[in-house]
N, C-alpha and C positions, 0 to 999 in steps of 0.2 A: 536584505532579508525576503525569501519569502515565508510566509507562512499563515495559517489559522488563522480566524477572526480572535479566535482565545487566547490565542498565543499575543498577538497585539494589543488585547485588552489587558492581561495580564503585565504586560511590559510598563505599561503605566503605573503598574503598583508602585509604591515608595521603595520599597524596600528592592525594586527590580532599576531603579534609578540609572545605576551604574551598569548596566547591561545595556539599558537601552540608550544612555550617551553614546552606543559604540556603534549604533544603527547606522549606519551612513542612507540607504537606500532603502524602502520597504517597497513591496507588488501586494495588494490583496488579489488572492486566488480566489476566483469563485470554483463551485463545485462543476464537474462536465458531467453529461450525458452518457448513459450508457454506451451506447455505437462508439463515441469517444475515446473512452477506456478503452474498449476490445481493440479499434485502432491505436491506440499508443501502444498497447501492449505488441501488436503484430508489428509494429518499426520498430518496437527495443528489439524483439525476437531477429528481424531482418539486421539489423547492427552488427549484430552477433552474430551472425550467420546462420542462427535454429531456426527449423522448420517449425510454422505455423503449426502445423500438428504434434507439437511438443507439449502442448496443454492439449486433453481432451476438449471436447465444445463443451460438456460438462464444468469442469473443471475453470474453462475460460469465464462460465456467466457464473458463478458462485465465484470466483475473482470479482468479477465485474458487480456484482451487489455488495459483496464483503467490505470493496471499498469505498460504496456513495459516495463514489465522484471523485474523489480524492488521488489524484495521477501517486501522487509519492504513497503513499495507502497501496496501489494498485503494485506499485512496482517492487514494494517491501515485502507482499505477499507472495510474489510470481518468484521470488530469488529466494525467501524463505523455502516455499514448494520446489525449488528446485533442486535445495540444497536436501531436502526430504528423498527428491525422488534418488539422489545420489546414495545416500543412505540403504535406498532401497535397491542398489543396483539397477536401474529404470531408465529406460529413454524417454517416456512419457509418463507426464505429469496428470494425473486424474485425481477424482473427489478423497482418493485414502489420502495424497502427499498433503493436498489442500486443506482438507476436514482436520489432520495433524498439527497443522498450522495454525490452523483458527481454535484451535484449545489451549494452545500456548496464554497464559495469563497476559500477558500486555495485548493481545486482540480479545479477549473478551470484554465488556463493558460493565462499568461497576455492579449493575445491577445482576449480574449475570455470575459472578465470583461467589464461591461459599461464604458463607457466616462463618 
């Protein structure tokens, strides 16, 4: 299991004991530096033969900031933004697509959600 520290601590709760017993291997992933997040995104684009210019520099910067050093969050944000670009029928992801994704409730922090 590769997980956030919060998940590992929640697994220790008695109610989650059955799930915890099924975990055979775990790794604690630390947050990575912003440059490493950007490099990760570019490497992922290379794997699927997409140009690095698929994301504008502003969009890439917002993804890096919003991911907070968590690679899974960066990947999910990129995928969601690519889906938004398809909806917009454009080949370049810019701030418009990223912001639309970030407005979705699961991307917002609890303090940001309307009461």
